[in-house]
Steps between C-alpha positions, in 0.01 A plus 500: 500500500296765678615859457366832624350557156317166493363570851367836381348335193323248722354774719375683186325182387343457845370858489345443157328185626379658824341797325303269269180346628511122530238433235712684242795272581311171457497394137521122507224262601707355785558743792864533603621368162837641375308596184337777705828678580634443150191642327474785749856614422438474127177702539687780685730538198213484249279744692774763526575486128130513406446791736783699345343439160172643634684810627638549149149495354486135390772515234865598459458759225618787722826312576746658744474514878182389670223755520527509876856630452623308803804276522397139456626219721356219286849370419575455872157344559574246226825405673315441828232289329757305294701418813191345660357333189821307435440310826228306316543226244219533249347251261437532128147626574643834615803497269446303179833616346576155356166491317575841346851428376517127423303248303386259768505136399170318550567332834339174605219701650287195564719337762478633853346828387137408547457663841702814413320823421539590130700822464344821373564539124775755436271710280278573803786639712516871576822612328563801726487270804747263335737791434494628859534154655787418263682828577453465877635142496814590302839551669543868593623745381328410176693545176341702221556232232326242721206737542474557122517125436210434741291779343560365145392147597190620686402728210476194271253344747300823532479543122381140459233565767389807301473291181301229677262758654461659157422165338228433761346842432485438122201320352526174308526670156776737613691210650495288186599804289797586727599134521518480122680837447770430759560144383606631155778710656625236746813415302622859461822611673335719765205268574581497874463880510174523304184519705296364205706179484506461879125565530430247223715241681331569837156454339599174331651362825202599719252366240619152601331548841156614614583868555317632193191279541161628618499795262134564574557626853388852578843589636663455160232707328585793727875460459545589134258774388730623219701338226873492577736688269883474510507848664248413772680171568836673535341753738343219705834317530679819609230590755517148640878523555524862619421447873791254520738734315410789734564305820821351355629845394428638848683205654800554272495871585518426875741205495756645258436875530421538129295797385145446379454644150210737438285435192163551335221259592494330158874420511510383863530132400794548260686738735464272805593183308808678364590623850473139632725361228219307327532685169796403280736800461484477119120533494382718210294797622358592157259204499190493719594350836421128539496369856607148393843638402579512877484120527820310573422129540732296728411181308322452162172693529267240349630222725457693824158643399387149415609385849307783672186444288508129585461592870196715418346219293535246779356753750196578280434125464397514867379860538387636164314813618757612758774442244351760272395748772853509647647598164265791427659738745481877486827640623388865496408625846342835579696723735363506857267789583248599767123505442360766271294730721200712391535876453247594768528365856123490538489208251716287732321615814151420371609158369677379816320693774226238563675200345507181711821315581531165318643330813256607775212622270457817711552862400846588640535796739829594327495365143827498300610396152834343405642718220709210363226242434169677584400274792243656738608457867394604853751723674538402869202265455500249786236298311754405231790432737693178433763363741535844664555672161249762387392493136720781358819356651410150379422629153830692481682169564303305240490771233835676537725276713459743791440825307145633466360827362145574612260785426279569805156573356361711789817710535629533138854431623743223411682285754807289427572178689859373493559187707435589866465876439257737330483868407246751367612589149256784433228536240500483120163680488507881543240776489490785246766690700738201504440418868424167668174442686593235757202319653281688246412765761459795262295301250653672196514321162835319465682425175791267432850650493673294233846628596459376859365166385798462265738569791325236714521245217868580443583453870322164493678380185845618615458363856583838656218535756743438787738777393250768400228482766617608846209449742483126549343331800421142610153369410502197737308305230194712583428662162 
């Protein structure tokens, strides 16, 4: 039944869609497919959580309220997205819950399945995506014990992915050594919570396929420059799982109003896993922390791992190289930042002053540089106009989904483009007296003001251009 609240929620969703350019709403190969809307709504949730993590400096060590100090409405946004996402019925490709929690019997895959696309092996799925899709498809309001259950199951998948990636990064000698060491401990009581035993089992299962073949490739030589020690392996496993734990902790914080604990960087993993209910309450703190102690298998570990590895083996039968490349993933991203500019403005001026445009091969009358990606563009250049859009406006759409930050070479000032509007931001290069020299009329040496540049970067990262800059005007696609 339609209520005033559901009407309001629908209008919020329409606003979100309308403010997003069409090309950032089209994810699937078929235009107009329901997958587009579904993935767009999921991406709104993911982007907001990732962005908050960026505002906090890339980790959750500081804990507490967000650095922006503003009241968050993520909880309400999740309700709006969940309301709309539940209109879709999704297949096991987007939500492989059964594969994660049950041992699937070998079905008669031969009959009638020839023309069907083979599903993506579970170990290639992005676990954070699975979490968000699962949460948004659940009946609302979500119960805390349901949330914890989902996180525990997904952590077992993530940890297995980390072990598989680790096994691919090891060389042949390391693998046979770990395979032998772990096999000796397989019958101990806590075998399912020992990374040595689990790693050994993963290696023996994947050895049945083609994943470890072609050792001579250059890629593998670059992968493992050092010998692995138990300490470096434990650190690798924790680093692999941390991005998921951070996003999950933020989600728990917003959905259930629970405080984020503050901690030191080296104990971030143990504090977050404890906060999410992954760590058993009786865990002994005197011993060095072992990440495998957070595992809580829904079914016998060796059976389910064997099932997941079988999928990888059948995939690598057909695509050996891609099979390996997809597993060696680096989950550590650098925080976004603007270009590093030289100290003296003359360096920039001399470099770009007579530079030719790559599109029209002429020297632009008003050259400009995008401070996000470094692309050289013509400001107001009619020569580079495409479908009534001048180059700067077009670039702002392709590079920043409608937001562009450009340094005008002949004027030493920065302009911001936001959708249909633009404004002059000012200059980050000042003379010895701390004054701007717009249009370079006085010809004094200019030096970078790092404080100003930091402010510009912060406004870009925190999406606050609209609120801070006052003098906006329409650009009529002419920049």
